C-alpha positions as CSV (number, residue, x, y, z in Angstrom):
1,Q,0.0,0.0,0.0
2,V,1.3,3.4,-1.0
3,Q,0.0,6.6,0.6
4,L,0.1,9.9,-1.2
5,V,-0.6,13.3,0.5
6,E,-1.0,16.4,-1.6
7,S,-0.5,19.9,-0.2
8,G,0.0,23.5,-1.3
9,G,-3.4,24.2,-2.9
10,G,-5.3,27.4,-2.3
11,L,-6.7,30.6,-3.8
12,V,-4.7,32.5,-6.3
13,Q,-5.5,35.3,-8.7
14,P,-5.5,34.9,-12.5
15,G,-1.9,35.2,-13.8
16,G,-0.5,34.1,-10.4
17,S,1.6,31.1,-9.5
18,L,1.3,28.2,-7.1
19,R,3.3,25.1,-6.3
20,I,1.6,21.9,-5.1
21,S,3.4,18.9,-3.6
22,C,2.8,15.2,-3.3
23,I,4.7,13.3,-0.7
24,T,4.5,9.5,-0.9
25,S,5.2,6.7,1.5
26,G,7.1,4.7,-1.1
27,D,10.3,5.0,-3.0
28,I,9.3,7.0,-6.0
29,A,12.6,6.3,-7.7
30,R,11.2,2.8,-8.3
31,F,7.8,3.9,-9.6
32,P,7.5,3.8,-13.4
33,K,5.4,7.0,-13.4
34,M,4.1,9.8,-11.2
35,G,1.5,12.2,-12.3
36,W,-0.9,15.0,-11.5
37,H,-4.5,14.9,-12.6
38,R,-7.3,17.3,-12.0
39,Q,-11.1,17.3,-11.8
40,A,-13.3,20.4,-12.1
41,P,-16.9,20.4,-11.0
42,G,-19.1,18.6,-13.5
43,K,-16.1,17.4,-15.5
44,L,-14.2,14.2,-15.9
45,R,-10.8,13.8,-14.2
46,E,-8.0,14.6,-16.7
47,M,-4.3,14.1,-16.8
48,V,-2.3,17.3,-16.3
49,A,1.3,16.3,-16.2
50,E,3.3,13.1,-15.7
51,I,6.9,12.2,-15.2
52,L,8.5,8.9,-15.8
53,S,11.2,7.2,-13.8
54,S,13.6,8.2,-16.7
55,G,12.7,11.8,-16.1
56,S,10.7,12.2,-19.3
57,T,7.7,14.4,-18.9
58,N,4.3,14.7,-20.6
59,Y,1.8,17.5,-20.3
60,A,-1.8,18.2,-21.3
61,D,-1.9,20.7,-24.2
62,S,-3.9,23.1,-22.0
63,V,-1.0,23.5,-19.5
64,K,2.1,23.2,-21.8
65,G,4.5,26.1,-21.2
66,R,2.8,27.1,-18.0
67,F,3.1,24.0,-15.7
68,T,6.2,22.1,-14.7
69,I,6.3,18.7,-13.1
70,S,9.3,17.6,-11.1
71,R,10.4,15.0,-8.6
72,D,12.8,14.8,-5.7
73,N,13.5,11.1,-5.2
74,A,15.4,11.7,-2.0
75,K,12.3,13.3,-0.5
76,N,9.9,10.9,-2.2
77,T,8.0,14.0,-3.4
78,V,6.6,15.2,-6.7
79,Y,5.9,18.8,-7.4
80,L,3.7,20.7,-9.9
81,E,4.8,24.3,-10.5
82,M,1.9,26.2,-12.0
83,N,2.4,29.6,-13.6
84,S,0.2,32.0,-15.5
85,L,-2.8,30.4,-13.9
86,K,-6.2,30.8,-15.5
87,T,-9.7,30.6,-14.0
88,E,-10.2,27.4,-16.0
89,D,-7.3,25.8,-14.0
90,T,-9.6,25.7,-11.0
91,A,-10.0,22.1,-9.9
92,V,-9.1,19.5,-7.3
93,Y,-5.7,18.3,-8.2
94,Y,-4.8,14.7,-7.5
95,C,-1.5,13.0,-7.3
96,N,-1.1,9.5,-8.9
97,A,1.5,6.9,-8.5
98,L,1.9,4.1,-11.0
99,V,3.7,1.5,-8.9
100,S,3.3,-1.3,-11.5
101,I,1.1,-2.3,-14.3
102,F,-1.2,-3.7,-11.7
103,S,-1.1,-1.1,-9.0
104,S,-1.9,2.6,-9.1
105,Y,-2.6,4.9,-6.1
106,W,-4.3,8.2,-5.7
107,G,-4.0,11.0,-3.1
108,Q,-7.0,12.7,-1.5
109,G,-6.6,15.8,-3.7
110,T,-5.9,19.5,-3.0
111,Q,-8.1,22.3,-4.1
112,V,-6.7,25.0,-6.4
113,T,-9.0,28.0,-7.0
114,V,-8.1,30.7,-9.5
115,S,-10.2,33.7,-9.0
116,S,-10.0,37.5,-8.7
């Protein structure tokens, strides 16, 4: 069982920045993939950014150039740096850990609200 705890969400004005974190109970260096997903009210959960154990990253088109995912293996923590935030980025952001092809874990989510 792997536990993930997100933190750092909050209220930010349009154009602002925020960094959210996800600390895990496992050794993320051994996980094939870590990612951030989000779910806005009335919408399906969508992938925002993911990072492979190789360090390769992948982003949703809507956040490319604005968001950056990174990982600190020593701290078992994954970050999502969000810049130039827009009102449409408002959502609950969830951390996901792909431990194996059979096991995937989710955090409880952290609310990000972009509003003036």
